[in-house]
N, C-alpha and C positions, 0 to 999 in steps of 0.2 A: 702884717699882722693887723693893721688897720682895715685892711679889705675883708678880713676873716670876721671882725667884729661886725662891720657895717653889714656884712651878708648874712649873718648870724640876727641880727635885729631884724631886717627886711623878712627874713624868711619867718620870724616869731609875731611879727607884728598882725598878721590875719589872724592869727589864733587867738588874739585879745577880742577881736570883734564876734567872735563865736559865743560869748558871756551874754549878749544882750537877750534880753527877756522882753518878749512882745507883752503889750497890757491886753491882748486878746490870746493869750496861749490855750492851746486845745484843752490844758487841765481846770480851764473855767467853764464849766457846762453850761451857767448861767450867767449872763451880762446885766449891766447895773438896771437898765429897766424893766426886767424879768423880776428882778431883786426887790425893785421899789413896790412892784405889783405884789407880790409876795407879802412883802412887810405890811403894806397899807391892808391885805385882805386879814393878815394875821391880828393886827390892831383891832379892826373892825371885829373879830370874831371872838377875840380873847379879853379884850379891856373895854371898861364902860366909856371911852373917851369919846365924846362928840365930834372933837374937832381936834387935829392934830396935823403936825407938820413934820416931815422927814426932813432933815437939815443936812445930813451927811451919810453917804454911801460909800464907801471903800473895800476893796480888796487887800486883807491881811496875808500876807506870802508865809508868816512865821506860822499861823493857824491854819492855814489854807482853808479860808472862809471869808465871807463876806461880813463887816460890821456895818451896822445901820443905827443912826442916833436919831431918834424920834421924841419931838417935844410935844406936850399936850396944850391945850388953848383954853382958856386963858393961861399963859406960862405962869407957875407959881414953883417955889423953892421945892426941888425933889420931882417936879412934875415932866420927868423924862425917863427913857430907857435906852439901854445899848441892846441890841438884837444882834446875836450871832448867829450867822446862817452859813450852812454847808454848801459846796458846790453842787449838791443836789438838790438843794431849795429846802432842806429840813430846818428847822429853828434848832440850833444847839443850846444856845443860852440866851436869858435874859437877866440884865443887871438892871435893876431899878435904879433910879436917881433919889439922892438922901437927900 
């Protein structure tokens, strides 16, 4: 009986390894350097900010989009925006700071 349990566990262990998601999955058409350049271009064209910093870029699996946090300089209260960028490079949403 114990042998059957051990064999069952040994045969199911490889299945758990299949759930790993690579950070560079083919679902993400654009990678972080491309998103950074796209966000910089968007800020320069759509905002009147002379100086800014992109402080955080990450991929949100739940929305299937890139999220970028951008701060205006000099830093002031509400002087930031969050941009949601699709995997194709389209800015989906702009959330202003308050």
